[in-house]
C-alpha positions in Angstrom: -47.0 107.1 -134.3 -46.3 103.3 -134.0 -45.2 102.9 -130.4 -44.3 99.3 -129.9 -46.6 97.6 -132.3 -43.7 96.3 -134.3 -43.0 94.2 -131.3 -45.7 91.8 -132.6 -43.8 91.3 -135.8 -40.7 89.9 -133.9 -42.6 87.3 -132.1 -42.1 83.7 -133.1 -45.5 82.2 -132.8 -44.4 78.6 -133.4 -42.7 77.7 -130.1 -40.1 74.9 -130.1 -41.3 73.6 -126.8 -44.6 73.4 -124.8 -43.3 72.3 -121.5 -45.5 72.3 -118.6 -44.3 71.3 -115.3 -43.2 73.3 -112.1 -39.5 72.9 -113.1 -36.3 72.6 -111.0 -34.9 76.0 -110.5 -31.2 75.4 -109.5 -29.4 78.0 -111.5 -29.7 81.7 -111.8 -31.9 83.3 -114.8 -33.2 79.9 -116.0 -35.7 79.9 -118.6 -38.9 78.0 -118.2 -38.1 75.1 -120.7 -34.6 74.6 -119.0 -36.1 74.2 -115.6 -38.8 71.8 -116.9 -36.2 69.7 -118.6 -34.1 69.7 -115.3 -37.0 68.4 -113.3 -37.3 65.4 -115.9 -33.5 65.0 -115.5 -34.0 64.7 -111.6 -36.7 61.8 -111.9 -34.4 59.9 -114.3 -31.3 60.5 -112.3 -33.3 59.1 -109.2 -34.3 56.1 -111.1 -30.6 55.3 -112.2 -29.7 55.7 -108.5 -31.5 52.4 -107.6 -29.4 49.2 -108.1 -27.4 50.9 -110.8 -30.3 50.8 -113.1 -29.8 53.3 -115.9 -31.9 54.3 -118.8 -30.7 52.3 -121.6 -30.9 52.4 -125.3 -34.2 50.7 -126.4 -35.6 50.6 -122.7 -39.3 50.7 -122.9 -40.9 53.7 -121.1 -44.4 54.7 -120.4 -44.9 58.6 -119.8 -48.1 59.2 -118.1 -49.5 62.8 -118.3 -46.9 63.9 -121.0 -48.5 67.4 -121.7 -47.7 68.4 -125.3 -45.1 65.6 -125.8 -41.8 67.2 -124.6 -40.8 64.5 -122.0 -41.6 61.8 -124.5 -39.3 63.5 -127.3 -36.5 64.2 -124.6 -36.5 60.5 -123.4 -36.4 59.1 -126.9 -33.7 61.7 -128.3 -31.4 61.9 -125.3 -31.7 58.4 -124.1 -32.9 56.2 -127.0 -35.8 54.9 -125.1 -39.0 53.5 -126.8 -41.7 55.7 -125.2 -45.4 55.2 -125.2 -47.1 58.5 -123.8 -50.6 58.8 -122.3 -52.6 61.9 -121.7 -56.4 62.6 -121.1 -56.2 66.2 -122.5 -57.6 66.5 -126.1 -55.9 69.5 -127.0 -52.4 68.6 -125.7 -52.8 65.0 -127.4 -53.4 66.8 -130.7 -50.5 69.3 -130.4 -48.3 66.4 -129.4 -49.5 64.3 -132.4 -48.9 67.1 -134.8 -45.2 67.6 -133.6 -44.6 63.9 -133.8 -45.8 63.7 -137.3 -43.5 66.5 -138.3 -40.5 65.0 -136.6 -37.8 62.6 -137.9 -38.7 59.1 -139.0 -36.3 57.8 -136.1 -38.3 59.8 -133.5 -41.6 58.5 -135.0 -40.5 55.0 -134.8 -39.6 55.3 -131.2 -42.7 57.2 -129.7 -46.4 56.2 -129.5 -49.0 58.6 -128.1 -52.3 57.5 -126.6 -55.2 59.3 -125.2 -57.0 58.0 -122.1 -57.1 58.1 -118.5 -54.0 57.3 -116.2 -56.3 55.7 -113.5 -57.2 52.7 -115.8 -54.4 51.9 -118.2 -55.8 48.5 -119.3 -58.4 50.6 -121.4 -55.6 51.6 -123.6 -52.8 48.9 -123.0 -52.9 45.1 -123.5 -52.3 42.9 -120.6 -49.0 42.0 -122.2 -47.8 45.4 -122.5 -45.0 45.7 -119.9 -42.6 48.5 -119.5 -39.0 48.9 -117.9 -39.9 52.2 -116.7 -43.1 54.3 -115.9 -43.0 58.0 -115.1 -45.3 60.6 -114.2 -43.8 64.1 -114.0 -45.7 66.7 -112.0 -49.2 65.3 -112.5 -50.0 62.3 -110.2 -51.7 64.4 -107.7 -54.2 65.5 -110.2 -55.1 61.8 -110.9 -58.5 60.5 -109.5 -57.2 59.0 -107.8 -53.1 58.7 -107.6 -53.7 55.3 -106.0 -55.6 53.9 -108.8 -53.0 54.8 -111.2 -50.2 53.2 -109.1 -52.4 50.0 -108.8 -52.8 50.1 -112.5 -49.1 50.8 -113.2 -47.9 47.8 -111.3 -49.6 45.6 -113.8 -47.8 47.1 -116.5 -44.4 47.2 -115.2 -42.0 44.4 -116.2 -40.6 42.3 -113.3 -38.1 44.7 -111.4 -39.2 47.4 -113.4 -39.3 50.9 -111.8 -41.8 53.8 -111.3 -40.6 57.5 -110.9 -42.9 60.5 -110.2 -42.3 64.0 -109.4 -45.2 64.7 -106.8 -46.2 66.5 -103.8 -46.6 65.4 -100.1 -48.0 67.3 -97.1 -46.3 67.8 -94.0 -47.6 65.9 -91.0 -50.3 67.7 -89.0 -50.1 70.6 -91.5 -53.9 71.1 -91.9 -55.2 70.0 -88.6 -56.6 73.5 -87.7 -60.1 74.0 -89.2 -59.3 77.1 -90.9 -56.0 75.8 -92.5 -58.2 72.6 -93.5 -60.6 74.9 -95.0 -58.0 76.7 -96.9 -56.3 73.4 -98.1 -59.6 72.0 -99.5 -60.1 75.3 -101.4 -56.8 75.3 -102.9 -57.1 71.7 -103.7 -60.6 72.2 -105.3 -59.2 75.2 -107.3 -56.2 73.2 -108.5 -58.2 70.1 -109.5 -56.5 67.9 -106.9 -58.5 65.0 -105.0 -58.1 65.7 -101.4 -57.5 61.8 -100.8 -54.1 62.2 -102.8 -52.7 64.5 -100.4 -51.0 62.6 -97.9 -47.6 62.9 -96.1 -44.4 61.2 -97.1 -44.7 58.3 -94.7 -48.4 57.7 -95.6 -47.3 57.8 -99.2 -44.7 55.2 -98.8 -47.2 52.9 -96.8 -49.7 53.2 -99.9 -47.0 52.0 -102.1 -46.0 49.2 -99.9 -49.8 48.2 -99.8 -50.1 48.3 -103.5 -47.2 45.8 -103.7 -44.1 48.0 -104.5 -40.7 47.5 -103.1 -37.4 49.4 -102.7 -39.3 52.7 -102.2 -37.4 56.0 -102.0 -39.1 59.3 -101.3 -36.7 62.3 -101.6 -38.0 65.7 -100.3 -37.1 68.7 -102.4 -36.6 72.1 -100.8 -39.4 74.2 -101.8 -37.4 77.3 -103.1 -36.0 74.9 -105.7 -39.5 74.3 -107.1 -42.3 76.6 -105.9 -39.9 79.6 -105.3 -38.2 79.4 -108.6 -41.3 79.2 -110.6 -43.0 82.0 -108.5 -40.1 84.3 -109.4 -40.1 83.3 -113.0 -43.8 84.0 -113.4 -43.6 87.5 -111.8 -40.5 88.4 -114.1 -42.2 87.1 -117.2 -45.2 89.2 -116.6 -42.9 92.2 -116.0 -41.0 91.5 -119.1 -44.0 91.2 -121.3 -45.3 94.5 -120.1 -42.0 96.2 -120.8 -41.8 94.9 -124.2 -45.5 96.3 -124.8 -47.0 93.1 -124.8 -49.4 93.7 -122.0 -51.5 90.7 -121.1 -55.2 90.9 -120.9 -56.6 91.0 -117.2 -57.6 87.4 -117.2 -54.0 86.1 -118.2 -52.1 88.6 -116.2 -54.4 87.8 -113.2 -53.7 84.1 -113.7 -50.0 84.4 -113.7 -49.9 86.4 -110.7 -52.4 84.5 -108.7 -50.3 81.2 -109.4 -47.2 83.0 -108.4 -49.0 84.2 -105.1 -50.2 80.5 -104.3 -46.5 79.5 -104.9 -45.1 82.1 -102.6 -47.7 81.0 -99.9 -46.6 77.5 -100.1 -42.9 78.6 -99.8 -44.0 80.6 -96.8 -45.9 77.8 -95.0 -44.0 74.8 -96.4 -47.2 72.8 -95.7 -46.9 71.0 -99.1 -43.4 69.6 -100.1 -42.3 68.6 -103.5 -41.0 65.0 -103.6 -39.2 62.6 -106.1 -40.7 59.2 -105.5 -39.1 56.0 -106.9 -40.2 52.2 -106.5 -39.8 49.0 -107.9 -42.0 46.0 -108.9 -40.8 42.6 -107.2 -39.2 40.1 -109.5 
């Protein structure tokens, strides 16, 4: 008579987190939020490796492309940083602001959220606004362009301040064949990624040097730790929803499976590699 309709009564429709990055899938049976947190920790750890610099209590951090605020909350809570977050997405900004207003006074005093474009930080920040650290977690390849963002970021780093990104780079000569180039441009267009952002690691480093950064380090991450892990999770998640009677509509199911297939393709071809990028502003 009732089937599995009661499953709906057991769903918590107020999620505790709204994480949205590709994640770092280094452990078995990781849930999405844990993988996303692991990716942020990876970038933070990479910043900590340069000149023994550590995230410290009351360090000033600019978190660009913060999604719904989870990375801002994490850095303020776990590291005691003072965080300014910037996003261009209206809906994500509103959710993050609502969450912040419901949080503790301590967290409210450490986080300030702004809405605007990452490629022209001067429209939201004063010239004297300087940060010890700027991070962009799994978003800079969407910026139009990444290089405008990196130029703008240099102006808002304190002397010897650092920037840390989780980003992507292409393999040299990966798309020289006309068909591969066509497919690559289609994927970029569908993913809202400006083609000019897609460079190999050596070209990425040269761009950073040209802009004025020093102590540049680009760490390549194995595709299975990112694309492979997320692809497996998406397929398992879709299956689990169906098993519990919560079948997705065609659009949402198709979106999950399509993204998983694209990630599988990236794992197979290894044309686009995940990278963690860190660099410093000169003194």
